[in-house]
N, C-alpha and C positions, 0 to 999 in steps of 0.2 A: 261769477260770470252769469249774465242773464241769458234766459232762453233764446235760442236763435243765433247767438254768438258762436257757438261751437262749430258752425258750418261756414263762418266767414273766414276769409283768409287773414292771417296775421302778418303785420308789417312792422318794420323798425327803422329807425334812424340813429346814427351816431351824432350827438351834438352835446353842447355845454349844459351845465347845470342851470345857467341863466335861461337859456332857450327851452330847456325842459320845463322850467317854472312858468315861463310866459305862455307856452302852448297848453299846458295842463290848466292854468288859470282860464284861458279862453275857451277850451274844449275844441280848438282847432289846430291843425297843422298847416303851416304856411310854406310858401316857396316863391322863389324869384327866378328870373332868367339865368341860364348857365353863364358863369363868369370866368371859365377857364379857356383853354385852347379851342373848345368847341363852343365859344360864347355865341349868344344871340338866341333868336327864337322866343317863343312866348314864355311868360313865367309859368312855372310848374311846381307842383308839390313833388318831391322826390323821396322814395323810400325803398328799402330792400324788403324782399319777400322773406317771411320767416320770423322766428323769434329773436329778440335781442340777446346776443351772446353775453354770457356772465363776464363781469369785469370791465365793461365798456360803459362810458356815459352816454345815455340816450333814452329813447322812448320806444315802447312797443304798443301797437294799437290795431284796432279794426275799424272798418267803415263800411257803410252800405253803398258808397259811391264807387262804382267800378273803375279800375284804372284805364288809362287810354290803351286802345288796341295798338299792338306793335311796340309796347314798352320793351326795352332791352331784357335779355333773360336775366332773371334774378332780381330784377327791379320793378318798380311800379312808378308810373308818372300820372299825374293828373294835371292837364293843361288848361290854361284860360280859354274859356269858349266851350268847354266840355260841360254837359249837364251835371249839376251838383257842385261844380267848382265856383266858389264865391270870389269876385273880384274886389280886392281891397284897394288897390291902386292900379288903374288901367295901364297895361303893358309893363307893370313892375312887381306887383304882389298879389298872390292868390292864396286861398285857403280851402280846406275841406274840413267838415265836421267829423270828429272821430270819437271812439270810445277808447280811453286809455286802459291798457292792461298792466302796464309796468313802467315804472320811472327809476331809472339808475343814475345817481349823481356821482 
């Protein structure tokens, strides 16, 4: 772990091995608008705060980009229009640059 990473929060996401590979290859974590019963809103990168639990497929990472203020407890969100959030497809896909700490397939 590089100097300075010790004080950055750790985040994780549960996702498939395919998504793990794609994100690790690009060095970015991406996100889209919510598509469940709370659908709508801007595209967001979504993650849980804390390390990736053992036995789950996903990634663990840190980033210099602070999450949105008002993110739900235990979660971190990075929304389109927030400084440091890259727009890959307007109103559809955003990404943040991260440092990966762990990948579990």
